C-alpha positions in Angstrom: 175.8 107.9 189.4 174.1 109.2 186.3 177.4 109.4 184.4 178.2 105.8 185.4 174.8 104.6 184.1 175.3 106.6 180.9 178.7 104.9 180.5 177.1 101.5 180.8 174.3 102.4 178.4 176.9 103.7 175.9 178.9 100.5 176.3 175.8 98.4 175.7 174.9 100.4 172.6 178.5 100.0 171.2 178.5 96.3 172.0 175.2 95.7 170.2 176.4 97.7 167.2 179.7 95.9 166.9 178.0 92.5 167.2 175.5 93.5 164.5 178.2 94.8 162.2 180.8 92.0 162.9 181.0 90.7 159.3 181.0 94.2 157.9 183.9 95.1 160.2 185.8 92.1 158.8 184.9 93.1 155.3 186.2 96.6 155.8 189.8 95.4 156.4 191.7 94.4 153.2 191.6 90.5 153.2 194.5 89.9 151.0 196.9 92.1 152.8 199.4 90.0 154.9 199.9 93.0 157.2 196.4 92.5 158.5 196.3 88.7 158.5 197.1 88.3 162.2 194.6 91.0 163.2 191.8 89.5 161.1 192.5 86.1 162.5 192.4 87.5 166.1 189.1 89.3 165.2 187.3 86.4 163.7 188.5 83.6 165.9 188.6 85.3 169.4 187.2 88.8 169.6 184.1 88.4 167.5 182.8 85.3 169.4 183.6 86.9 172.7 181.7 90.0 171.8 178.7 87.9 170.7 178.7 86.0 174.0 179.1 89.3 176.0 176.3 91.0 174.0 173.9 88.0 174.6 174.6 88.1 178.4 174.2 91.9 178.6 170.7 93.0 179.7 168.8 95.0 177.1 169.2 98.7 177.8 166.5 100.0 175.5 164.5 98.8 172.5 166.0 100.6 169.5 163.1 99.7 167.4 160.8 101.8 169.5 163.2 104.8 169.7 161.8 106.4 166.7 158.5 104.6 166.6 155.3 106.3 165.8 153.8 108.0 168.8 150.2 108.2 167.7 147.9 106.4 165.4 150.3 106.1 162.4 149.2 109.1 160.4 151.3 111.3 158.2 152.0 113.7 161.1 153.6 110.8 163.1 155.7 109.8 160.2 156.9 113.5 159.9 157.7 113.5 163.6 159.8 110.3 163.3 161.7 111.7 160.4 162.2 115.1 162.2 163.7 113.1 165.1 166.1 111.3 162.8 167.1 114.6 161.1 167.7 116.2 164.5 169.9 113.3 165.6 171.9 113.6 162.4 172.1 117.4 162.8 173.5 117.1 166.3 176.2 114.6 165.3 177.3 116.9 162.4 177.4 119.8 164.9 179.5 117.7 167.3 181.9 116.9 164.5 182.2 120.6 163.6 183.0 121.3 167.3 185.7 118.6 167.2 187.3 120.4 164.3 187.7 123.6 166.5 189.6 121.8 169.2 193.0 123.2 169.6 195.0 120.2 170.8 195.6 117.9 167.8 195.7 114.8 169.9 192.4 115.6 171.5 190.9 116.4 168.1 192.0 113.1 166.7 190.7 110.9 169.5 187.5 113.0 170.0 186.8 112.8 166.3 187.5 109.0 166.2 185.2 108.4 169.2 182.5 110.6 167.8 182.6 108.8 164.5 182.4 105.5 166.5 179.4 106.4 168.4 177.7 107.9 165.3 178.4 104.7 163.4 177.0 102.6 166.2 173.8 104.6 166.3 173.5 104.3 162.5 174.0 100.5 162.8 171.5 99.8 165.6 168.9 102.3 164.3 169.1 100.8 160.8 165.4 100.3 159.8 165.9 97.4 157.4 167.2 94.7 159.8 166.6 91.9 157.3 168.5 93.7 154.5 171.4 94.6 156.7 171.7 91.1 158.1 171.5 89.5 154.6 173.8 91.9 152.7 175.9 93.2 155.5 176.1 96.8 156.7 178.0 99.1 154.5 181.0 100.4 156.6 184.0 102.3 155.5 187.3 101.3 156.9 187.4 104.4 159.0 184.0 103.6 160.5 185.0 100.0 161.2 188.1 101.2 163.0 186.2 103.9 164.9 183.5 101.5 166.0 186.0 98.9 167.4 188.2 101.5 168.9 185.3 103.3 170.7 184.0 100.0 172.0 187.5 99.3 173.4 187.7 102.8 175.0 184.3 102.3 176.8 185.2 98.8 177.9 188.5 100.2 179.3 186.7 102.9 181.1 184.4 100.3 182.8 187.5 98.2 183.8 189.0 101.2 185.4 185.8 102.0 187.3 185.6 98.4 188.5 189.3 98.5 189.6 188.7 101.9 191.3 185.7 100.6 193.2 187.7 97.7 194.5 190.2 100.0 196.1 
């Protein structure tokens, strides 16, 4: 049961991040390249509006603004604690990426690295402190981050579909 709840929370985090980064995901794909024209059209006309609708109907899983909020009276020690939490989260993701480099199976290494990058990018997006700046100027995403973000959302959503289908049997 805990794993299923974790999967739903992870999906909600990914969904929120993809919604917030929608225009930046579009900007990460070469606009003038005819090879990507159909994909960009599908993304902007169908997928992005559907993701927005789904994110709005999804119940809030947690308040990301309070995740690293100050725990005390707002002194320097509290600021240091918030910063240490952020640094610890970054350290853990770097460590996870190092572990992925040690995986023997190339296929597992590829997909694991891609999904780790997707989750890391999602967390960076939703924990972005300057919401006004990011919504005005867009979130700076590399093409790899944009691909990883969308792919990881798809993997989590597919897992939820499989679970639903399995529960119906």
